[in-house]
C-alpha positions as CSV (number, residue, x, y, z in Angstrom):
1,M,80.3,-13.9,-32.0
2,S,76.9,-12.8,-30.7
3,E,75.0,-9.8,-32.0
4,P,75.3,-6.7,-29.8
5,L,72.3,-5.9,-27.7
6,T,70.2,-2.9,-28.9
7,R,68.6,-0.6,-26.4
8,P,65.2,1.1,-26.9
9,I,65.1,4.4,-28.6
10,T,64.4,7.2,-26.1
11,M,63.1,10.8,-26.3
12,A,66.7,11.9,-25.7
13,D,67.7,10.2,-29.0
14,I,64.9,12.0,-30.8
15,A,65.9,15.3,-29.2
16,R,69.5,14.9,-30.4
17,K,68.4,14.1,-34.0
18,V,66.2,17.2,-34.3
19,G,68.3,19.5,-32.2
20,L,65.6,20.3,-29.6
21,G,65.3,20.0,-25.9
22,R,63.8,16.7,-24.4
23,S,60.9,18.6,-22.9
24,T,59.9,20.0,-26.3
25,V,60.1,16.6,-27.8
26,S,57.9,15.2,-25.0
27,M,55.3,18.0,-25.5
28,A,55.3,17.4,-29.3
29,L,54.7,13.7,-28.9
30,R,51.7,14.6,-26.6
31,N,50.3,16.9,-29.3
32,H,50.6,19.9,-26.8
33,P,48.9,23.0,-28.2
34,E,51.9,25.2,-27.4
35,I,54.1,23.4,-29.8
36,A,54.1,24.6,-33.4
37,A,52.7,22.3,-36.0
38,A,56.0,22.3,-38.0
39,T,57.9,21.3,-34.9
40,K,55.5,18.5,-34.2
41,D,55.9,17.2,-37.7
42,R,59.7,17.2,-37.3
43,V,59.6,15.3,-34.1
44,L,57.1,12.8,-35.3
45,K,59.1,12.2,-38.5
46,A,62.3,11.7,-36.5
47,A,60.5,9.3,-34.0
48,S,59.2,7.3,-37.0
49,E,62.6,7.1,-38.6
50,L,64.3,6.0,-35.4
51,G,61.6,3.4,-34.6
52,Y,60.6,5.1,-31.3
53,Q,58.1,3.1,-29.2
54,P,56.9,4.7,-26.0
55,D,56.7,2.6,-22.8
56,P,53.0,2.5,-22.0
57,L,53.5,2.4,-18.3
58,I,55.9,5.3,-18.2
59,S,53.5,7.2,-20.5
60,L,50.7,6.6,-18.1
61,L,52.7,7.8,-15.1
62,M,53.9,10.9,-16.9
63,S,50.3,11.7,-18.0
64,R,49.2,11.5,-14.4
65,L,52.1,13.6,-13.1
66,H,51.4,16.2,-15.8
67,E,47.7,16.3,-14.8
68,E,48.5,16.8,-11.2
69,T,51.0,19.6,-11.8
70,A,49.2,21.4,-14.6
71,T,45.7,21.3,-13.1
72,R,44.7,23.8,-10.5
73,R,42.6,22.4,-7.7
74,D,39.9,24.9,-8.6
75,T,39.7,24.2,-12.4
76,V,36.1,24.3,-13.5
77,L,34.4,21.8,-15.9
78,A,31.2,23.3,-17.4
79,V,27.9,21.4,-17.9
80,I,25.8,23.1,-20.6
81,N,22.1,22.9,-20.0
82,E,19.9,23.6,-23.1
83,P,16.3,23.1,-21.7
84,E,13.2,22.9,-23.8
85,V,10.1,25.0,-23.0
86,D,8.7,22.4,-20.5
87,W,11.6,20.1,-20.1
88,N,14.7,20.6,-18.0
89,W,17.0,17.7,-17.2
90,R,17.6,18.9,-13.6
91,N,13.9,18.4,-12.8
92,F,14.1,14.6,-13.1
93,P,15.4,12.4,-10.3
94,I,17.1,10.1,-12.8
95,F,19.3,13.0,-14.0
96,Q,19.8,14.5,-10.5
97,T,21.5,11.2,-9.7
98,M,23.7,11.6,-12.8
99,W,24.6,15.2,-11.7
100,A,25.6,13.9,-8.3
101,G,27.9,11.4,-10.0
102,M,29.5,14.2,-12.1
103,E,30.0,16.4,-9.0
104,S,31.6,13.6,-6.9
105,Q,33.9,12.4,-9.6
106,A,35.0,15.9,-10.6
107,K,35.9,16.6,-6.9
108,R,37.7,13.2,-6.7
109,R,39.8,14.1,-9.7
110,G,40.6,17.6,-8.5
111,Y,38.1,19.7,-10.4
112,L,34.9,21.7,-9.8
113,I,31.8,21.4,-11.9
114,E,29.4,24.3,-12.8
115,E,26.2,24.4,-14.8
116,F,25.5,27.1,-17.5
117,Q,22.1,27.4,-19.0
118,V,21.7,28.4,-22.7
119,G,18.5,29.5,-24.3
120,P,15.6,31.9,-23.8
121,H,16.0,32.1,-20.0
122,G,19.8,31.8,-20.0
123,L,22.9,32.8,-21.9
124,T,23.2,33.2,-25.6
125,P,25.7,30.8,-27.2
126,E,28.0,33.8,-28.0
127,R,27.9,35.0,-24.4
128,L,28.6,31.5,-23.0
129,N,31.7,31.2,-25.2
130,Q,32.9,34.6,-24.0
131,I,32.5,33.5,-20.3
132,L,34.1,30.1,-20.8
133,V,37.1,31.6,-22.6
134,A,37.5,34.5,-20.1
135,R,37.4,32.1,-17.1
136,G,39.8,29.6,-18.7
137,I,37.3,26.7,-18.5
138,P,38.8,24.0,-20.6
139,G,36.2,21.3,-20.7
140,L,32.4,20.9,-21.4
141,I,29.7,18.3,-20.8
142,L,26.6,18.7,-22.9
143,A,23.7,17.8,-20.6
144,P,20.7,15.6,-21.7
145,K,18.1,17.2,-23.9
146,F,14.5,16.1,-24.7
147,G,14.6,16.7,-28.4
148,N,17.2,15.9,-31.1
149,R,17.8,19.3,-32.5
150,P,21.5,20.3,-32.9
151,S,23.0,22.3,-30.0
152,P,22.9,26.1,-30.6
153,F,26.4,26.3,-29.1
154,T,28.9,26.1,-32.0
155,Q,32.4,27.0,-30.5
156,W,33.3,23.4,-29.8
157,E,36.8,23.8,-31.3
158,N,37.8,25.9,-28.2
159,F,37.2,23.1,-25.7
160,A,37.4,19.4,-24.8
161,A,33.8,18.2,-24.8
162,V,31.7,15.1,-24.3
163,T,28.0,14.5,-23.8
164,T,25.5,12.0,-22.3
165,H,23.3,9.4,-24.0
166,L,19.9,11.2,-24.1
167,S,21.3,14.2,-25.9
168,V,21.7,15.5,-29.4
169,T,23.9,13.8,-32.0
170,T,25.1,17.1,-33.5
171,P,27.9,18.0,-32.8
172,G,29.7,14.7,-32.9
173,L,30.8,14.1,-29.3
174,S,31.8,11.0,-27.5
175,R,29.2,10.1,-24.8
176,T,28.4,7.9,-21.8
177,G,24.9,6.4,-21.3
178,I,22.6,3.6,-20.4
179,D,23.1,0.2,-21.9
180,H,19.5,-0.2,-23.0
181,F,19.8,-3.4,-24.9
182,H,21.8,-5.2,-22.2
183,N,19.5,-3.9,-19.5
184,F,16.4,-5.2,-21.2
185,N,17.9,-8.7,-21.5
186,R,19.0,-8.5,-17.8
187,A,15.5,-7.6,-16.7
188,W,14.0,-10.4,-18.9
189,T,16.4,-13.0,-17.4
190,A,15.6,-11.8,-13.9
191,L,11.8,-12.3,-14.5
192,E,12.4,-15.8,-16.0
193,A,14.4,-16.7,-12.9
194,R,11.4,-15.8,-10.8
195,G,9.2,-18.2,-12.8
196,Y,7.5,-15.8,-15.3
197,R,7.0,-17.4,-18.8
198,R,4.9,-14.9,-20.7
199,I,6.7,-11.6,-20.5
200,G,5.2,-8.6,-22.2
201,F,6.6,-5.1,-23.0
202,L,4.7,-1.9,-22.5
203,N,6.6,0.7,-24.5
204,N,6.6,4.5,-24.7
205,P,7.3,5.9,-28.2
206,G,9.1,9.1,-27.0
207,L,11.5,7.2,-24.8
208,S,11.9,4.6,-27.6
209,I,13.1,7.4,-30.0
210,R,15.5,8.8,-27.4
211,C,17.1,5.4,-26.7
212,E,17.4,4.7,-30.4
213,H,14.7,1.9,-30.1
214,Q,17.1,-0.3,-28.2
215,Y,14.5,-1.6,-25.8
216,H,12.2,-2.4,-28.7
217,A,15.0,-4.2,-30.6
218,A,15.9,-6.3,-27.6
219,N,12.3,-7.3,-27.2
220,L,12.0,-8.4,-30.9
221,V,15.2,-10.5,-30.5
222,K,13.7,-12.2,-27.4
223,L,10.4,-12.9,-29.2
224,E,12.2,-14.5,-32.1
225,Q,13.9,-16.9,-29.7
226,L,10.7,-18.1,-28.0
227,P,8.2,-20.7,-29.1
228,A,4.9,-19.3,-30.4
229,E,2.9,-20.0,-27.3
230,Q,5.2,-17.8,-25.2
231,R,5.3,-14.8,-27.4
232,V,3.6,-11.6,-26.2
233,A,3.1,-8.9,-28.7
234,P,4.5,-5.5,-27.3
235,L,2.1,-2.6,-26.7
236,T,3.4,0.9,-27.6
237,L,1.4,3.8,-26.3
238,P,2.0,7.5,-26.0
239,G,1.5,8.8,-22.5
240,E,-2.0,10.2,-23.2
241,E,-3.1,6.8,-24.6
242,T,-1.8,4.8,-21.7
243,T,-5.3,4.3,-20.3
244,A,-6.8,1.6,-18.2
245,D,-9.1,0.5,-21.1
246,N,-6.2,0.2,-23.6
247,V,-4.0,-1.7,-21.1
248,R,-6.9,-4.0,-20.1
249,T,-7.6,-4.9,-23.7
250,W,-4.0,-5.7,-24.3
251,L,-3.7,-7.8,-21.1
252,R,-6.9,-9.8,-22.0
253,K,-5.6,-10.5,-25.6
254,E,-2.0,-11.3,-24.9
255,R,-2.3,-12.8,-21.3
256,P,1.2,-11.9,-20.0
257,D,2.2,-13.0,-16.5
258,A,4.8,-10.2,-16.2
259,V,5.3,-6.9,-17.9
260,L,8.4,-4.7,-18.5
261,L,7.7,-1.0,-18.4
262,A,9.5,1.8,-20.3
263,G,8.1,4.7,-18.4
264,A,7.2,3.2,-15.1
265,D,6.6,6.6,-13.4
266,Y,3.0,6.7,-14.9
267,M,2.6,3.2,-16.4
268,L,2.6,1.4,-13.0
269,R,-0.4,3.4,-11.8
270,V,-2.4,2.5,-14.9
271,V,-1.5,-1.2,-14.7
272,R,-2.5,-1.4,-11.1
273,E,-6.0,-0.1,-12.1
274,V,-6.6,-3.3,-14.1
275,A,-4.5,-6.0,-12.4
276,A,-3.3,-7.0,-8.9
277,V,0.4,-6.5,-8.7
278,P,2.3,-8.8,-8.1
279,E,-0.4,-11.4,-7.3
280,E,-1.9,-11.5,-10.9
281,L,0.9,-9.7,-12.8
282,G,4.5,-9.2,-12.2
283,V,5.7,-5.7,-13.2
284,A,9.3,-4.4,-13.6
285,A,10.8,-1.0,-14.5
286,L,13.5,-0.8,-17.2
287,E,14.7,2.4,-15.5
288,L,14.3,2.5,-11.7
289,G,15.7,6.1,-11.7
290,G,12.3,7.4,-12.9
291,A,10.1,4.8,-11.2
292,P,7.9,4.8,-8.1
293,A,9.8,3.7,-4.9
294,G,9.8,0.0,-4.1
295,M,9.5,-1.3,-7.7
296,S,11.4,-4.2,-9.1
297,G,13.6,-3.5,-12.1
298,I,16.8,-2.2,-13.5
299,D,19.0,0.2,-11.6
300,E,20.5,1.9,-14.6
301,R,23.4,3.3,-12.4
302,M,23.0,6.9,-13.4
303,H,25.6,7.9,-10.7
304,E,28.2,5.8,-12.5
305,I,27.2,7.3,-15.9
306,G,27.8,10.8,-14.5
307,E,31.2,9.7,-13.2
308,A,32.1,8.1,-16.5
309,A,31.3,11.4,-18.4
310,V,33.7,13.3,-16.2
311,D,36.4,10.7,-16.7
312,M,35.9,10.7,-20.4
313,L,36.2,14.5,-20.4
314,I,39.3,14.5,-18.3
315,G,40.8,12.0,-20.7
316,R,40.2,14.4,-23.6
317,L,41.8,17.2,-21.6
318,Q,44.9,15.1,-20.9
319,R,45.3,14.3,-24.6
320,N,44.8,17.9,-25.5
321,E,41.8,17.0,-27.7
322,R,39.5,19.8,-28.7
323,G,36.3,20.1,-30.8
324,S,33.9,17.6,-32.2
325,L,34.8,14.2,-33.6
326,S,34.2,12.5,-37.0
327,A,34.0,9.2,-35.2
328,P,32.5,9.7,-31.7
329,R,32.6,6.8,-29.2
330,T,29.9,5.7,-26.8
331,L,30.6,4.2,-23.4
332,H,27.7,2.2,-22.1
333,V,27.3,1.5,-18.4
334,E,25.5,-1.8,-17.6
335,G,22.6,-1.7,-15.2
336,V,21.8,-4.2,-12.4
337,W,18.6,-5.9,-11.3
338,R,17.0,-4.8,-8.0
339,D,14.3,-6.8,-6.3
340,G,11.2,-4.9,-5.2
341,N,7.5,-5.4,-4.3
342,T,6.1,-5.6,-7.8
343,T,7.4,-9.1,-8.7
344,R,7.4,-12.4,-6.9
345,S,10.5,-13.4,-5.0
346,M,12.9,-16.1,-6.1
347,D,11.8,-19.6,-5.2
Protein backbone atom coordinates (compact mmCIF):
# COMPACT_ATOMS: atom_id res chain seq x y z
CA MET A 1 0.00 0.00 0.00
CA SER A 2 1.49 3.34 -1.07
CA GLU A 3 2.11 6.21 1.36
CA PRO A 4 -0.57 8.94 1.22
CA LEU A 5 0.49 12.05 -0.63
CA THR A 6 1.18 15.05 1.60
CA ARG A 7 0.23 18.54 0.51
CA PRO A 8 2.27 21.68 1.21
CA ILE A 9 1.56 23.58 4.41
CA THR A 10 -0.30 26.83 3.69
CA MET A 11 -0.89 30.08 5.54
CA ALA A 12 -4.45 28.83 6.21
CA ASP A 13 -2.96 25.94 8.20
CA ILE A 14 -0.90 28.37 10.26
CA ALA A 15 -3.95 30.59 10.80
CA ARG A 16 -5.97 27.63 12.14
CA LYS A 17 -3.15 26.59 14.47
CA VAL A 18 -2.73 30.05 16.07
CA GLY A 19 -6.39 31.12 15.84
CA LEU A 20 -5.78 34.19 13.68
CA GLY A 21 -7.06 35.39 10.33
CA ARG A 22 -5.11 34.48 7.20
CA SER A 23 -4.40 38.14 6.40
CA THR A 24 -2.86 38.64 9.86
CA VAL A 25 -0.65 35.59 9.34
CA SER A 26 0.41 36.91 5.94
CA MET A 27 1.34 40.31 7.42
CA ALA A 28 3.24 38.68 10.29
CA LEU A 29 5.28 36.56 7.88
CA ARG A 30 6.15 39.74 5.96
CA ASN A 31 7.28 41.44 9.21
CA HIS A 32 4.64 44.14 8.78
CA PRO A 33 5.10 46.96 11.33
CA GLU A 34 1.38 46.99 12.24
CA ILE A 35 1.59 43.44 13.65
CA ALA A 36 2.64 43.20 17.31
CA ALA A 37 5.95 41.51 18.06
CA ALA A 38 4.28 38.85 20.23
CA THR A 39 1.89 37.96 17.40
CA LYS A 40 4.76 37.71 14.93
CA ASP A 41 6.58 35.37 17.29
CA ARG A 42 3.49 33.12 17.60
CA VAL A 43 3.06 32.97 13.84
CA LEU A 44 6.75 32.28 13.15
CA LYS A 45 6.86 29.55 15.80
CA ALA A 46 3.75 27.86 14.33
CA ALA A 47 5.15 28.14 10.80
CA SER A 48 8.39 26.48 11.94
CA GLU A 49 6.59 23.69 13.77
CA LEU A 50 4.37 22.93 10.76
CA GLY A 51 7.28 23.07 8.32
CA TYR A 52 5.83 25.93 6.29
CA GLN A 53 7.80 26.79 3.11
CA PRO A 54 6.51 29.77 1.09
CA ASP A 55 6.24 29.42 -2.68
CA PRO A 56 8.81 31.96 -4.01
CA LEU A 57 6.81 32.72 -7.16
CA ILE A 58 3.61 33.35 -5.23
CA SER A 59 5.52 35.45 -2.70
CA LEU A 60 6.95 37.58 -5.51
CA LEU A 61 3.51 38.08 -7.06
CA MET A 62 1.91 39.02 -3.74
CA SER A 63 4.76 41.43 -2.97
CA ARG A 64 4.18 43.21 -6.28
CA LEU A 65 0.41 43.31 -5.75
CA HIS A 66 0.93 44.69 -2.24
CA GLU A 67 3.25 47.38 -3.61
CA GLU A 68 0.80 48.43 -6.29
CA THR A 69 -2.16 48.64 -3.92
CA ALA A 70 -0.38 50.12 -0.89
CA THR A 71 1.71 52.77 -2.66
CA ARG A 72 0.08 56.00 -3.76
CA ARG A 73 1.19 57.23 -7.13
CA ASP A 74 2.52 60.40 -5.47
CA THR A 75 4.61 58.72 -2.72
CA VAL A 76 7.85 60.70 -2.36
CA LEU A 77 11.31 59.25 -1.89
CA ALA A 78 13.76 61.73 -0.36
CA VAL A 79 17.34 62.33 -1.47
CA ILE A 80 19.40 63.86 1.36
CA ASN A 81 22.10 66.26 0.16
CA GLU A 82 24.76 67.19 2.73
CA PRO A 83 27.09 69.51 0.75
CA GLU A 84 30.53 70.60 1.92
CA VAL A 85 31.61 74.26 1.86
CA ASP A 86 32.80 74.15 -1.77
CA TRP A 87 31.47 70.78 -2.93
CA ASN A 88 27.92 69.90 -3.93
CA TRP A 89 27.16 66.69 -5.79
CA ARG A 90 24.54 68.36 -7.96
CA ASN A 91 27.23 70.60 -9.54
CA PHE A 92 28.99 67.65 -11.23
CA PRO A 93 27.82 66.21 -14.57
CA ILE A 94 28.69 62.68 -13.42
CA PHE A 95 26.20 62.96 -10.55
CA GLN A 96 23.62 64.87 -12.58
CA THR A 97 23.44 61.75 -14.72
CA MET A 98 22.92 59.64 -11.60
CA TRP A 99 20.14 61.99 -10.42
CA ALA A 100 18.43 61.58 -13.81
CA GLY A 101 18.56 57.81 -13.32
CA MET A 102 16.97 58.15 -9.88
CA GLU A 103 14.18 60.35 -11.24
CA SER A 104 13.37 58.13 -14.20
CA GLN A 105 13.36 54.90 -12.20
CA ALA A 106 11.28 56.39 -9.37
CA LYS A 107 8.69 57.53 -11.92
CA ARG A 108 8.74 54.12 -13.62
CA ARG A 109 8.04 52.43 -10.27
CA GLY A 110 5.23 54.83 -9.33
CA TYR A 111 7.13 57.21 -7.01
CA LEU A 112 8.27 60.81 -6.98
CA ILE A 113 11.73 61.90 -5.86
CA GLU A 114 12.65 65.09 -4.01
CA GLU A 115 15.93 66.50 -2.71
CA PHE A 116 16.38 67.94 0.79
CA GLN A 117 19.53 69.87 1.69
CA VAL A 118 20.96 69.54 5.19
CA GLY A 119 23.62 71.83 6.62
CA PRO A 120 24.52 75.52 7.05
CA HIS A 121 22.45 76.61 4.04
CA GLY A 122 19.66 74.08 4.45
CA LEU A 123 17.67 72.24 7.06
CA THR A 124 18.87 71.06 10.43
CA PRO A 125 18.74 67.27 10.87
CA GLU A 126 15.98 67.71 13.45
CA ARG A 127 13.87 69.84 11.13
CA LEU A 128 14.40 67.39 8.26
CA ASN A 129 13.14 64.52 10.39
CA GLN A 130 10.05 66.51 11.35
CA ILE A 131 9.27 67.27 7.69
CA LEU A 132 9.81 63.69 6.51
CA VAL A 133 7.59 62.25 9.25
CA ALA A 134 4.87 64.88 8.78
CA ARG A 135 4.75 64.27 5.04
CA GLY A 136 4.81 60.50 5.39
CA ILE A 137 7.97 60.07 3.30
CA PRO A 138 9.03 56.45 3.91
CA GLY A 139 12.38 56.13 2.12
CA LEU A 140 15.68 58.03 1.89
CA ILE A 141 18.71 58.02 -0.39
CA LEU A 142 21.84 59.60 1.09
CA ALA A 143 23.49 61.44 -1.81
CA PRO A 144 27.27 61.37 -2.51
CA LYS A 145 29.51 63.43 -0.23
CA PHE A 146 33.07 64.64 -0.70
CA GLY A 147 34.36 63.78 2.75
CA ASN A 148 34.02 60.72 4.93
CA ARG A 149 32.55 62.30 8.04
CA PRO A 150 29.41 60.63 9.44
CA SER A 151 26.06 62.00 8.34
CA PRO A 152 24.62 64.56 10.79
CA PHE A 153 21.19 63.01 10.23
CA THR A 154 20.58 60.39 12.92
CA GLN A 155 16.91 59.34 12.74
CA TRP A 156 17.49 56.44 10.36
CA GLU A 157 15.32 54.05 12.37
CA ASN A 158 12.24 55.91 11.10
CA PHE A 159 12.94 55.18 7.43
CA ALA A 160 14.07 52.71 4.80
CA ALA A 161 17.38 54.09 3.54
CA VAL A 162 20.24 53.41 1.12
CA THR A 163 23.21 55.40 -0.16
CA THR A 164 25.55 55.62 -3.15
CA HIS A 165 29.20 54.68 -3.43
CA LEU A 166 31.00 58.02 -2.95
CA SER A 167 29.34 58.67 0.36
CA VAL A 168 29.91 58.19 4.05
CA THR A 169 30.20 54.76 5.65
CA THR A 170 28.37 55.85 8.83
CA PRO A 171 25.54 55.00 9.16
CA GLY A 172 25.76 51.48 7.76
CA LEU A 173 23.57 51.60 4.67
CA SER A 174 23.52 49.34 1.62
CA ARG A 175 24.72 51.17 -1.45
CA THR A 176 25.08 51.16 -5.21
CA GLY A 177 28.19 52.37 -6.98
CA ILE A 178 30.88 52.19 -9.65
CA ASP A 179 32.74 48.89 -10.03
CA HIS A 180 36.16 50.58 -9.93
CA PHE A 181 38.29 47.41 -9.95
CA HIS A 182 36.40 45.83 -12.83
CA ASN A 183 36.34 49.08 -14.81
CA PHE A 184 40.13 49.51 -14.53
CA ASN A 185 40.65 46.00 -15.90
CA ARG A 186 38.17 46.61 -18.70
CA ALA A 187 39.97 49.81 -19.72
CA TRP A 188 43.36 48.07 -19.62
CA THR A 189 42.07 45.23 -21.81
CA ALA A 190 40.62 47.73 -24.30
CA LEU A 191 43.99 49.49 -24.58
CA GLU A 192 45.81 46.19 -25.11
CA ALA A 193 43.32 45.30 -27.86
CA ARG A 194 44.33 48.55 -29.59
CA GLY A 195 47.99 47.59 -29.57
CA TYR A 196 49.27 49.40 -26.47
CA ARG A 197 51.90 47.50 -24.50
CA ARG A 198 53.30 49.92 -21.90
CA ILE A 199 50.25 51.21 -20.05
CA GLY A 200 50.68 53.78 -17.30
CA PHE A 201 48.34 55.07 -14.61
CA LEU A 202 48.05 58.71 -13.54
CA ASN A 203 46.26 58.70 -10.19
CA ASN A 204 44.58 61.33 -8.03
CA PRO A 205 44.96 60.74 -4.24
CA GLY A 206 41.61 62.30 -3.30
CA LEU A 207 39.69 60.17 -5.78
CA SER A 208 41.73 57.15 -4.72
CA ILE A 209 40.59 57.54 -1.12
CA ARG A 210 36.96 57.96 -2.12
CA CYS A 211 36.99 54.78 -4.22
CA GLU A 212 38.80 52.84 -1.48
CA HIS A 213 41.97 52.66 -3.64
CA GLN A 214 40.34 50.20 -6.02
CA TYR A 215 41.94 51.72 -9.16
CA HIS A 216 45.36 51.60 -7.49
CA ALA A 217 44.80 48.00 -6.38
CA ALA A 218 43.78 46.92 -9.88
CA ASN A 219 46.89 48.59 -11.31
CA LEU A 220 49.16 46.79 -8.84
CA VAL A 221 47.62 43.44 -9.77
CA LYS A 222 48.17 44.17 -13.46
CA LEU A 223 51.82 45.12 -12.88
CA GLU A 224 52.48 41.89 -11.00
CA GLN A 225 51.26 39.92 -14.03
CA LEU A 226 53.53 41.69 -16.54
CA PRO A 227 57.14 41.01 -17.49
CA ALA A 228 59.52 43.61 -16.06
CA GLU A 229 60.06 45.35 -19.40
CA GLN A 230 56.34 46.19 -19.68
CA ARG A 231 55.82 47.56 -16.17
CA VAL A 232 55.14 51.29 -15.84
CA ALA A 233 55.26 52.69 -12.32
CA PRO A 234 52.09 54.69 -11.56
CA LEU A 235 52.23 58.41 -10.83
CA THR A 236 50.05 59.77 -8.03
CA LEU A 237 49.68 63.55 -7.98
CA PRO A 238 47.26 65.88 -6.16
CA GLY A 239 45.52 68.32 -8.46
CA GLU A 240 47.85 71.21 -7.66
CA GLU A 241 50.92 69.06 -8.43
CA THR A 242 49.62 67.76 -11.75
CA THR A 243 51.85 70.09 -13.75
CA ALA A 244 53.40 69.74 -17.17
CA ASP A 245 56.90 69.45 -15.65
CA ASN A 246 55.92 66.62 -13.30
CA VAL A 247 54.06 64.70 -16.00
CA ARG A 248 56.87 65.25 -18.53
CA THR A 249 59.46 63.89 -16.08
CA TRP A 250 57.36 60.80 -15.47
CA LEU A 251 56.73 60.17 -19.17
CA ARG A 252 60.46 60.41 -19.97
CA LYS A 253 61.37 58.02 -17.15
CA GLU A 254 58.64 55.41 -17.61
CA ARG A 255 58.02 55.71 -21.40
CA PRO A 256 54.37 54.58 -21.46
CA ASP A 257 52.60 54.36 -24.81
CA ALA A 258 49.18 54.81 -23.18
CA VAL A 259 47.93 56.29 -19.91
CA LEU A 260 44.79 55.72 -17.83
CA LEU A 261 43.57 58.85 -16.04
CA ALA A 262 41.75 59.02 -12.70
CA GLY A 263 40.64 62.63 -12.97
CA ALA A 264 40.52 63.23 -16.70
CA ASP A 265 38.69 66.57 -16.36
CA TYR A 266 42.00 68.36 -15.68
CA MET A 267 44.65 65.69 -16.33
CA LEU A 268 44.01 65.48 -20.09
CA ARG A 269 44.82 69.16 -20.54
CA VAL A 270 48.18 68.75 -18.76
CA VAL A 271 49.08 65.59 -20.67
CA ARG A 272 48.37 67.34 -23.96
CA GLU A 273 50.90 70.04 -23.03
CA VAL A 274 53.73 67.49 -23.13
CA ALA A 275 52.62 64.82 -25.65
CA ALA A 276 50.64 64.57 -28.87
CA VAL A 277 47.41 62.65 -28.20
CA PRO A 278 46.84 60.04 -29.59
CA GLU A 279 49.76 60.15 -32.06
CA GLU A 280 52.47 59.83 -29.39
CA LEU A 281 50.42 58.74 -26.39
CA GLY A 282 47.07 57.05 -26.04
CA VAL A 283 44.96 58.43 -23.20
CA ALA A 284 41.80 56.99 -21.64
CA ALA A 285 39.51 58.16 -18.82
CA LEU A 286 38.49 55.77 -16.07
CA GLU A 287 35.34 57.86 -15.56
CA LEU A 288 33.94 59.45 -18.71
CA GLY A 289 31.18 61.09 -16.68
CA GLY A 290 33.67 63.74 -15.53
CA ALA A 291 35.89 63.81 -18.63
CA PRO A 292 36.12 66.20 -21.61
CA ALA A 293 33.82 65.33 -24.49
CA GLY A 294 35.18 62.93 -27.09
CA MET A 295 37.61 61.03 -24.86
CA SER A 296 38.11 57.29 -24.97
CA GLY A 297 37.47 55.47 -21.73
CA ILE A 298 34.98 53.88 -19.38
CA ASP A 299 31.35 54.91 -19.30
CA GLU A 300 30.68 54.15 -15.65
CA ARG A 301 26.91 54.09 -16.33
CA MET A 302 25.88 56.55 -13.66
CA HIS A 303 22.30 56.56 -14.93
CA GLU A 304 22.02 52.85 -14.15
CA ILE A 305 23.66 53.40 -10.74
CA GLY A 306 20.93 55.92 -9.91
CA GLU A 307 18.26 53.48 -11.09
CA ALA A 308 19.76 50.72 -8.96
CA ALA A 309 19.71 52.94 -5.86
CA VAL A 310 15.97 53.51 -6.28
CA ASP A 311 15.33 49.80 -6.83
CA MET A 312 17.37 48.95 -3.73
CA LEU A 313 15.39 51.45 -1.66
CA ILE A 314 12.03 50.19 -2.92
CA GLY A 315 13.12 46.66 -2.05
CA ARG A 316 13.72 47.76 1.55
CA LEU A 317 10.30 49.42 1.62
CA GLN A 318 8.61 46.25 0.37
CA ARG A 319 10.33 44.23 3.09
CA ASN A 320 9.41 46.82 5.73
CA GLU A 321 13.09 47.29 6.64
CA ARG A 322 14.03 50.42 8.58
CA GLY A 323 17.23 51.89 9.94
CA SER A 324 20.91 51.18 9.40
CA LEU A 325 22.41 47.71 8.94
CA SER A 326 25.08 45.77 10.79
CA ALA A 327 26.10 44.14 7.49
CA PRO A 328 25.40 46.58 4.61
CA ARG A 329 25.54 45.32 1.03
CA THR A 330 27.12 46.96 -2.00
CA LEU A 331 25.77 46.56 -5.54
CA HIS A 332 28.41 47.42 -8.16
CA VAL A 333 27.40 48.40 -11.69
CA GLU A 334 29.96 47.40 -14.34
CA GLY A 335 31.05 50.11 -16.76
CA VAL A 336 31.56 49.76 -20.52
CA TRP A 337 34.34 50.94 -22.83
CA ARG A 338 33.60 53.79 -25.27
CA ASP A 339 35.91 54.61 -28.18
CA GLY A 340 36.89 58.26 -28.56
CA ASN A 341 39.52 60.48 -30.15
CA THR A 342 42.29 60.03 -27.54
CA THR A 343 43.29 56.47 -28.44
CA ARG A 344 44.08 54.74 -31.71
CA SER A 345 41.34 52.70 -33.33
CA MET A 346 41.22 48.92 -33.47
CA ASP A 347 43.35 47.39 -36.21
